[in-house]
C-alpha positions in Angstrom: 0.0 0.0 0.0 1.4 3.5 -0.9 2.8 5.5 2.0 0.7 8.6 3.0 2.1 12.0 1.9 4.3 13.7 4.4 2.7 17.1 3.8 -0.9 18.5 3.8 -2.6 20.9 1.5 -3.0 23.4 4.4 0.8 23.4 4.8 1.2 24.1 1.1 -1.4 26.9 1.3 0.5 28.5 4.2 3.8 28.3 2.2 2.2 29.8 -0.9 0.6 32.6 1.1 3.9 33.6 2.9 5.5 34.0 -0.5 2.6 35.9 -2.0 2.3 38.3 1.0 6.1 38.6 1.5 6.2 37.7 5.2 5.0 35.3 7.9 3.0 38.2 9.4 1.3 38.9 6.1 0.3 35.3 5.7 -1.1 35.3 9.2 -3.3 38.3 8.4 -4.4 36.9 5.0 -5.3 33.5 6.6 -6.8 35.0 9.8 -4.3 33.1 12.0 -1.9 34.1 14.7 1.8 34.5 13.5 2.9 31.6 15.8 0.5 29.2 14.0 2.1 30.2 10.7 5.6 29.6 12.1 4.6 26.2 13.5 3.1 25.1 10.2 6.2 26.0 8.3 8.4 24.2 10.8 6.2 21.2 10.7 6.5 21.1 6.9 10.2 21.4 7.0 10.5 18.6 9.6 8.2 16.4 7.6 10.1 16.9 4.3 13.6 17.2 5.8 14.2 20.4 3.8 14.8 23.9 4.8 12.3 26.1 3.0 13.2 29.6 4.1 16.5 31.5 4.6 15.9 33.1 8.0 19.1 35.2 8.1 17.4 38.3 6.7 14.4 40.4 7.7 12.1 39.0 4.9 10.9 35.5 4.2 13.1 34.3 1.3 12.8 30.9 -0.1 15.8 28.6 -0.4 16.3 27.0 -3.8 14.8 23.8 -2.5 11.9 25.8 -1.1 11.3 27.5 -4.4 11.2 24.1 -6.2 8.9 22.6 -3.7 6.6 25.6 -3.9 6.4 25.2 -7.6 5.1 21.6 -7.2 2.9 22.6 -4.2 1.1 25.3 -6.3 0.3 22.7 -8.9 -1.2 20.4 -6.1 -3.2 23.4 -4.8 -4.5 24.1 -8.3 -5.6 20.5 -8.7 -7.2 20.5 -5.3 -9.2 23.6 -6.2 -10.2 21.9 -9.4 -11.4 18.9 -7.4 -13.5 21.2 -5.2 -15.0 22.8 -8.3 -15.7 19.4 -9.9 -17.4 18.2 -6.8 -19.6 21.3 -6.7 -20.7 21.0 -10.3 -21.3 17.2 -10.0 -23.4 18.1 -7.0 -25.5 20.2 -9.3 -26.8 17.0 -11.1 -24.2 16.5 -13.8 -23.3 12.8 -14.4 -19.7 11.8 -13.8 -19.4 10.3 -17.3 -21.4 9.4 -20.4 -20.7 6.6 -22.9 -21.7 7.1 -26.5 -21.5 4.5 -29.3 -21.7 5.6 -33.0 -22.0 3.6 -36.2 -19.0 4.5 -38.3 -21.1 4.7 -41.4 -22.7 7.9 -40.1 -21.2 11.4 -40.7 -18.9 12.2 -37.7 -18.8 15.9 -38.2 -22.2 16.5 -36.4 -21.0 14.3 -33.6 -17.7 16.1 -33.1 -19.4 19.5 -33.5 -21.8 18.5 -30.7 -19.0 17.3 -28.5 -17.0 20.5 -29.1 -19.9 22.6 -27.9 -20.3 20.3 -24.9 -16.7 20.7 -23.9 -16.7 24.5 -24.5 -19.5 24.8 -22.0 -17.1 23.3 -19.4 -19.5 20.5 -18.5 -17.8 18.4 -15.8 -19.1 15.1 -17.4 -16.5 13.0 -19.2 -17.6 11.6 -22.5 -16.4 8.2 -23.8 -17.0 7.8 -27.6 -16.7 4.4 -29.3 -17.1 3.9 -33.1 -18.4 0.5 -34.1 -19.9 -1.1 -37.2 -23.1 -3.0 -38.0 -24.1 -5.4 -35.1 -21.0 -4.3 -33.1 -22.8 -1.0 -32.4 -25.6 -2.6 -30.4 -23.2 -5.1 -28.9 -21.0 -2.3 -27.5 -24.1 -0.3 -26.4 -25.2 -3.3 -24.3 -21.9 -4.6 -23.1 -20.7 -1.2 -21.8 -24.2 -0.2 -20.7 -23.7 3.0 -22.8 -26.0 6.0 -22.4 -26.5 6.9 -26.1 -26.2 5.1 -29.4 -26.3 6.5 -32.9 -27.4 3.5 -35.0 -28.5 2.8 -38.5 -31.5 1.0 -37.3 -33.3 -0.2 -34.1 -34.9 -3.6 -33.7 -35.2 -4.1 -29.9 -38.7 -5.4 -29.0 -39.6 -2.1 -27.2 -36.7 -1.8 -24.7 -35.1 1.1 -26.5 -36.3 4.6 -27.4 -35.2 6.2 -30.7 -35.1 9.7 -32.0 -34.8 10.1 -35.8 -31.6 11.4 -37.4 -31.2 12.5 -41.0 -31.3 9.7 -43.6 -28.1 8.1 -44.6 -27.7 7.1 -48.3 -25.3 4.4 -49.3 -24.0 4.1 -52.9 -22.5 1.1 -54.7 -19.3 2.3 -56.4 -16.1 1.2 -58.1 -13.0 3.1 -59.0 -12.9 4.7 -62.4 -10.0 2.4 -63.3 -11.9 -0.8 -62.4 -13.0 -3.1 -65.2 -16.7 -2.8 -64.1 -16.6 1.0 -64.2 -17.6 1.1 -67.9 -19.9 -1.9 -68.0 -23.6 -1.2 -68.5 -26.2 -3.3 -66.7 -23.8 -5.4 -64.5 -25.5 -8.7 -63.5 -24.9 -10.4 -60.1 -23.1 -13.3 -61.9 -20.6 -10.8 -63.3 -19.6 -9.8 -59.7 -18.6 -13.3 -58.7 -15.0 -12.9 -60.0 -14.4 -9.4 -58.7 -13.4 -8.3 -55.2 -16.1 -7.3 -52.8 -14.7 -4.6 -50.4 -16.5 -4.5 -47.1 -16.2 -2.9 -43.7 -16.1 -5.7 -41.1 -18.8 -6.1 -38.5 -17.2 -5.4 -35.1 -19.6 -7.7 -33.2 -17.6 -10.5 -31.5 -19.8 -13.1 -33.2 -18.3 -12.2 -36.6 -14.7 -12.2 -35.5 -14.2 -15.9 -36.3 -17.1 -16.3 -38.7 -17.3 -13.1 -40.9 -20.4 -12.3 -42.8 -20.7 -13.6 -46.3 -20.7 -11.3 -49.3 -24.2 -9.7 -49.7 -23.7 -9.7 -53.5 -22.2 -13.2 -53.7 -18.6 -12.4 -54.6 -16.1 -15.3 -54.1 -13.4 -12.9 -53.0 -13.9 -10.5 -50.0 -11.5 -8.1 -48.5 -12.5 -6.6 -45.1 -11.5 -3.2 -43.8 -11.7 -1.8 -40.3 -13.3 1.5 -41.4 -14.8 3.3 -44.4 -11.8 5.6 -45.1 -9.4 2.7 -45.8 -12.1 1.0 -47.9 -12.6 4.2 -49.8 -8.9 4.4 -50.6 -9.0 0.8 -51.9 -12.0 1.6 -54.1 -10.2 4.5 -55.6 -7.3 2.2 -56.5 -9.6 -0.1 -58.5 -9.2 -3.0 -56.1 -12.8 -3.9 -56.1 -16.4 -2.7 -55.7 -18.4 -1.9 -52.6 -20.9 0.3 -50.7 -19.9 3.7 -49.4 -21.8 6.3 -47.4 -22.8 9.0 -49.9 -21.3 11.8 -47.8 -17.9 10.1 -48.2 -18.3 9.2 -51.9 -19.6 12.6 -53.0 -16.3 14.3 -53.7 -14.8 11.3 -55.5 -17.9 10.9 -57.6 -17.8 14.6 -58.7 -14.1 14.3 -59.5 -14.5 11.1 -61.4 -12.3 9.0 -59.1 -15.3 6.8 -58.3 -18.3 5.9 -60.4 -21.7 4.4 -59.5 -21.8 0.7 -60.5 -24.5 0.3 -63.1 -26.3 -2.5 -61.2 -29.9 -3.0 -62.2 -30.8 -4.4 -58.8 -30.0 -1.0 -57.4 -26.9 1.1 -56.6 -28.4 3.2 -53.8 -29.8 2.3 -50.4 -31.1 4.6 -47.7 -30.9 4.0 -43.9 -33.0 5.9 -41.4 -30.6 6.2 -38.4 -31.7 7.0 -34.9 -30.3 8.4 -31.7 -31.1 5.7 -29.1 -31.6 5.6 -25.3 -33.0 3.0 -23.0 -36.7 3.3 -22.4 -36.5 2.5 -18.7 -33.7 5.0 -18.0 -34.4 8.7 -17.9 -31.4 10.7 -19.4 -29.6 12.8 -16.8 -28.7 16.4 -17.1 -25.5 15.9 -19.2 -27.2 13.2 -21.4 -30.1 15.5 -22.1 -27.9 18.4 -23.1 -25.8 16.1 -25.4 -28.9 14.7 -27.0 -30.1 18.2 -27.8 -26.7 19.1 -29.2 -26.5 16.0 -31.3 -30.0 16.4 -32.8 -29.3 20.1 -33.5 -25.9 19.5 -35.0 -27.3 16.7 -37.2 -30.1 18.9 -38.5 -27.7 21.7 -39.2 -25.4 19.4 -41.1 -28.3 18.1 -43.2 -29.4 21.6 -44.1 -25.9 22.6 -45.2 -25.7 19.6 -47.4 -29.1 20.3 -49.1 
């Protein structure tokens, strides 16, 4: 077990006050104590630390080099202690100590980061833990961590969850402009069998050893941990795959990616939701973050239209 500190915050406060006021007597007046109490506190601190803090040969209280170095560290401890007092006071006002948020990585992250930036700028004492997952891994993490909020592509829960609608998310089926399928009209499913299907892997533990099969039936699948690495592979012409439209948009305009001419459909729309647990009423910080996320998502959608 760690040894207890040989000093107290009060001793450090006295030391700091002596230096700020310039004398033991000044510290006594500032702290509303008798001068002998100030002298006793300093002597006790010196005895505890085994260090002489003040040069007592002159008329003023002058720190020794060792005293100056210890005061520097002591002021940092006092600063952290005051922060702790402030944190306790704000937490006592009803703010949760922490929030856990899980986001599906297919969703635009700009609205999420904008909401979190505003949350932080308001100096809310609640710490936010953000995890990005994919497909079934989103709900798995939400349940396993007992997270407070989830931004998911869908919600099938049998009534235990409450969802608030987020802007629609469009997915597009694309290939790189250098890919052989880029110029093929009316691509049939059989034509995809010998090309590489690029997918983002489901982060649910159940699919770690038994990954999902190709939705379009390709014999060759390459799995990525996120959409940005998948997007780079699509640009290179490695294969075909689905991308969120907000990620593909610039590449489609520039001609680096093209929509696969797939008669079965090359667009798919999800209707994401911001999810909480029905039986748990969101706390003060969760309520604020929900409002910020919904507002930021709506603003982002309006800017894209």
